N, C-alpha and C positions, 0 to 999 in steps of 0.2 A: 490382495491389500492384504498385509501385512496384521498378529495377531494382532492387540493393545493387551504392551506386559499390565501382569498382575502382578507388584513383584510382593504381598502377602500372603502369595502363596507358598506352599511349603520346597514347591519342587522349581519356583523361575529366582533364576538366577543374578537378579536385582535384590533379595530376598539377603538382607541381611545380617540376619538367623544363618546364614546357608554358608559362609564365608567357608573357607577349606584351615584347616588350624593353627595356617602354615602363614596367611591372607596376613597383609598389614590391620590391625582391628586402629577405629577410626578412638586420637587421641581427643584431652582434655584440650580446646581451645587456649594460650594462654596468652595475653590484652599484649600486648604491647605501649611502650607511650610515646606519646608521637615526635616524640626526635631522641631521639639519645645522650643524651651532658656527660656519658665519660669520653675524656679528652681523649682522640684517633694515635695510633702509634706512631710512632717514626717513620718515615714512607724507606721504605728496605734499600737498605747504600748501592745493590747493582743496581739498579733501574736509573734511568736519569732519563726525566719526565720534563711536561710545557708546565709553561701557570696554567692551562685546563686542565691538565694530569695534574698536576698536586688539589688542585681544585675541586678537581670529580673524591678525590683520596679519600680531602677533610668532610665529603656533602654523604659520599657514601658510608661512613662514619662515625655522620651523625640521620646515620637515614635512624628510622626505626627497627630496622633488620641490625646494628648491627648491635644494638643491649642483649644479644643473644650470643653471637664471637665472639670471640675470647683471639687473645692473639695469633693464634695458630690457624685463625684467617689473610693473615695481614696476605700469603703469596692464592690465597685465591682469593682476592681485592687486586692482586697490581696482576692477578695475570689476567682479571676480566678488562680493567681497567687499557693494561697495551691491547688487549683483542679487541673494544672500542674505539681505538684506535683507529688502529687499522679499520675498523667495520664503516667506518662513520668517512672515512679518508677516503673510500672507495679502494686502497691498497690489499686490502684482505683472501687469502685464500678461503679452496669451506669452508676446507679443516678451525678454521680461524672462526669464522663465523659460526660455528658448532661449538667451537668450547666457550665464545660469550655467551652463544647459549646455558652448558651443560653448568656455567661459571654462574650468572646469573639463579641455573636452577639451585642449585651448594646453596650459593650464596643463602635462601631465599626469600628474589628480589622482584618476584613474579609471584599475578595470583594467583598461579596453579599452583608456583614450590607453598608459598602463603599457606593452602587449606591445606597440603601432602603435611607441613608441617602441622598442620595447630594453630598457625598464630596471625592476627584477631590484630589492626592498628585498632586505639583506644582512640578514644576523646580527648582531643587536645582541651583549656582551662581557655582559649584564645577565642577561641571557634564558637563560645559564649556573647562576645563582645558583637 
């Protein structure tokens, strides 16, 4: 039987005050608006997408996480959409599925990535109705 954790112990690896100097420190939480109100950037000219992919571009740039992106995220968003299409259509190689996951995390689109980035989606006014 495993010993119970004692995070308050100075010797415990679960004690946050015992982190090594190079370890990531907890960040302040940033509350994101429920929807990004900025206009999405233009779709890169080097991609040829169908209607679903164009719609996905707009929806990603309207997501709460897009509030924290700038135009340099355009290439990552474009790659994510391309990989998502391949994964969802069943034509993706394993590396494409992996890159899709990495892009999602880099953009803060997963709950774990949001937690690591210190992002939290705020409550919207329309939820009070």
